[in-house]
C-alpha positions as CSV (number, residue, x, y, z in Angstrom):
1,M,0.0,0.0,0.0
2,K,1.4,3.4,-1.0
3,S,1.3,6.3,1.4
4,I,0.0,9.6,0.3
5,N,2.4,12.5,0.4
6,L,0.2,15.3,1.9
7,K,2.5,18.1,0.6
8,K,2.0,16.9,-3.0
9,V,-1.8,16.9,-2.5
10,L,-2.3,20.0,-0.3
11,I,-0.1,22.5,-2.0
12,P,-1.8,22.2,-5.5
13,L,-5.2,22.2,-3.7
14,V,-4.4,25.4,-1.8
15,L,-3.0,27.0,-4.9
16,A,-6.1,26.1,-6.8
17,V,-8.3,27.6,-4.1
18,V,-6.2,30.8,-4.0
19,V,-6.4,31.2,-7.8
20,L,-10.2,30.6,-7.7
21,C,-10.6,33.3,-5.0
22,V,-8.6,35.8,-7.0
23,L,-10.6,35.1,-10.1
24,F,-13.8,35.4,-8.2
25,G,-12.6,38.7,-6.7
26,V,-11.9,40.0,-10.2
27,F,-15.3,38.9,-11.4
28,V,-17.1,40.5,-8.4
29,G,-15.0,43.7,-8.9
30,R,-16.2,43.9,-12.6
31,V,-19.8,43.3,-11.5
32,R,-19.5,46.1,-9.0
33,Q,-18.0,48.4,-11.5
34,N,-21.2,48.1,-13.5
35,A,-23.3,49.5,-10.7
36,G,-22.8,52.6,-8.5
37,V,-23.5,56.0,-7.2
38,T,-21.0,58.9,-7.2
39,D,-19.9,60.3,-3.9
40,E,-22.0,63.4,-4.5
41,Q,-25.6,64.3,-4.6
42,A,-27.1,67.4,-6.0
43,L,-28.8,69.9,-3.8
44,R,-29.7,73.5,-4.5
45,S,-28.5,76.0,-1.9
46,K,-31.9,77.3,-0.9
47,P,-35.6,76.6,-1.7
48,K,-37.5,78.8,-4.1
49,A,-39.7,81.3,-2.4
50,A,-43.4,80.4,-2.5
51,G,-45.2,81.8,-5.5
52,A,-46.1,80.9,-9.0
53,M,-44.4,77.9,-10.5
54,Y,-43.9,77.2,-14.1
55,I,-43.9,73.6,-15.2
56,D,-43.3,73.3,-19.0
57,P,-45.9,70.9,-20.4
58,A,-43.4,69.8,-23.1
59,V,-41.0,68.6,-20.3
60,V,-43.8,66.6,-18.7
61,A,-44.8,65.1,-22.0
62,Q,-41.2,64.2,-22.8
63,G,-40.6,62.6,-19.4
64,N,-43.9,60.7,-19.4
65,G,-43.2,59.4,-22.9
66,A,-39.8,58.0,-21.9
67,W,-41.2,55.3,-19.6
68,Q,-40.3,51.9,-21.1
69,G,-43.2,50.0,-19.5
70,Q,-45.2,49.4,-16.3
71,N,-42.5,47.4,-14.6
72,Y,-40.2,50.4,-14.6
73,I,-43.0,52.6,-13.2
74,T,-43.7,50.0,-10.5
75,A,-39.9,49.8,-9.7
76,A,-39.8,53.6,-9.3
77,Q,-42.8,53.7,-7.0
78,S,-41.5,50.8,-5.0
79,A,-38.2,52.6,-4.5
80,L,-40.2,55.6,-3.1
81,N,-41.9,53.2,-0.7
82,I,-38.5,52.0,0.5
83,V,-37.3,55.6,0.8
84,N,-40.4,56.4,2.9
85,Q,-39.6,53.4,5.2
86,Q,-36.2,54.9,5.7
87,R,-37.7,58.3,6.5
88,A,-40.2,56.8,8.9
89,N,-37.3,55.0,10.7
90,A,-35.7,58.4,11.1
91,G,-38.9,60.0,12.4
92,L,-39.6,61.9,9.2
93,G,-42.8,62.2,7.2
94,A,-43.3,60.4,4.0
95,L,-42.5,62.0,0.6
96,R,-45.5,62.1,-1.7
97,W,-45.1,60.9,-5.3
98,D,-45.2,63.8,-7.7
99,D,-46.0,63.0,-11.3
100,N,-44.2,66.1,-12.6
101,L,-41.1,65.3,-10.7
102,A,-41.3,61.8,-12.0
103,A,-41.4,63.2,-15.5
104,C,-38.3,65.3,-14.8
105,A,-36.6,62.2,-13.2
106,M,-37.3,60.3,-16.4
107,I,-35.6,62.9,-18.5
108,R,-32.6,62.9,-16.2
109,A,-32.6,59.0,-16.2
110,T,-32.5,59.0,-20.0
111,E,-29.5,61.4,-19.9
112,Q,-27.4,59.2,-17.7
113,P,-26.1,56.8,-20.3
114,V,-24.7,59.8,-22.1
115,S,-23.4,61.7,-19.0
116,F,-23.6,60.1,-15.5
117,S,-23.3,63.4,-13.8
118,H,-25.3,66.1,-12.1
119,T,-24.5,68.1,-15.2
120,R,-26.7,67.5,-18.2
121,P,-25.3,66.4,-21.5
122,N,-25.8,69.9,-22.9
123,G,-23.6,71.3,-20.1
124,T,-26.4,72.9,-17.9
125,D,-27.1,72.1,-14.3
126,W,-29.4,69.1,-13.5
127,Y,-32.3,71.2,-12.2
128,T,-32.7,73.1,-15.5
129,V,-35.1,70.4,-16.6
130,C,-37.7,72.2,-14.4
131,P,-36.1,74.9,-12.2
132,D,-39.3,75.7,-10.3
133,L,-39.7,72.1,-9.2
134,M,-36.4,70.3,-8.8
135,Y,-34.4,71.0,-5.6
136,G,-32.4,67.8,-4.9
137,E,-31.2,64.9,-7.0
138,N,-29.7,61.4,-6.4
139,L,-28.5,59.2,-9.3
140,A,-27.5,55.6,-9.5
141,Y,-26.9,53.0,-12.2
142,G,-26.6,49.3,-12.6
143,Y,-29.1,48.3,-9.9
144,S,-32.0,46.3,-11.3
145,S,-34.2,46.4,-8.2
146,P,-35.6,49.2,-6.0
147,D,-34.0,47.6,-2.9
148,Q,-30.5,47.7,-4.5
149,A,-30.8,51.3,-5.7
150,V,-32.1,52.7,-2.4
151,N,-29.5,50.7,-0.4
152,A,-26.8,52.2,-2.6
153,W,-28.2,55.7,-1.9
154,M,-28.6,55.0,1.9
155,N,-25.0,53.7,2.0
156,S,-23.7,57.0,0.6
157,P,-23.8,59.8,3.3
158,A,-24.5,62.5,0.7
159,H,-27.3,60.6,-1.0
160,K,-28.8,59.6,2.4
161,E,-28.7,63.3,3.3
162,N,-31.1,64.1,0.4
163,I,-33.4,61.2,1.3
164,L,-33.6,62.3,5.0
165,K,-33.8,66.0,4.3
166,P,-36.7,67.2,6.5
167,G,-37.8,70.0,4.2
168,F,-38.4,67.8,1.2
169,V,-42.1,66.8,0.8
170,S,-42.3,65.4,-2.8
171,C,-40.3,63.0,-4.9
172,G,-40.3,61.5,-8.4
173,I,-38.1,58.7,-9.5
174,G,-37.2,57.7,-13.0
175,V,-35.9,54.4,-14.2
176,Y,-34.4,53.9,-17.7
177,E,-32.7,50.9,-19.1
178,A,-30.1,51.2,-21.8
179,N,-27.9,48.3,-23.1
180,G,-29.0,46.1,-20.1
181,T,-28.1,48.8,-17.5
182,W,-30.7,50.4,-15.3
183,Y,-30.3,54.2,-14.6
184,W,-32.1,55.7,-11.7
185,S,-32.8,59.4,-11.1
186,Q,-34.5,60.6,-7.9
187,E,-35.7,64.2,-7.8
188,F,-36.9,66.0,-4.7
189,G,-39.1,69.0,-4.2
190,Y,-40.4,71.4,-1.6
191,Y,-43.9,71.6,-3.0
């Protein structure tokens, strides 16, 4: 009967496990690179004084026309429900869904594949979609569920700050898919 040389068996086995771990780490890193939030959120310095608001009907029509189906609308509204759970946990009131902000959020979501930034592809600030309505913005990409997107925002101090801002009372969320990647835009308002 032959004896087994443990060194000859264990060393290749350990090396194989190490190689697999490294390869798995590279794969996970690539997956994570396909999802994210920046380290910044957008927030205007002060709210607009109460008064007449102008909401461009063409903007609303463009945003409403950008939805890719009911499942994206449902995902956006589910994300707001999760956001409101986070606000309730912090002792804050719920944000109400605002269809006009959602239309603005859809425009911003469709712009993200071109420029994942709080600057629009045309070089203007994010809130120029509807300046009388938009006062805070969170962006995310690569998350294909509301839980994932909201968790990413809540794990970022700057984005969490927008979500838990006491003065915000309304919200609209847009979800747009391009080339298999989901882009999320969350817009906040004072009205």
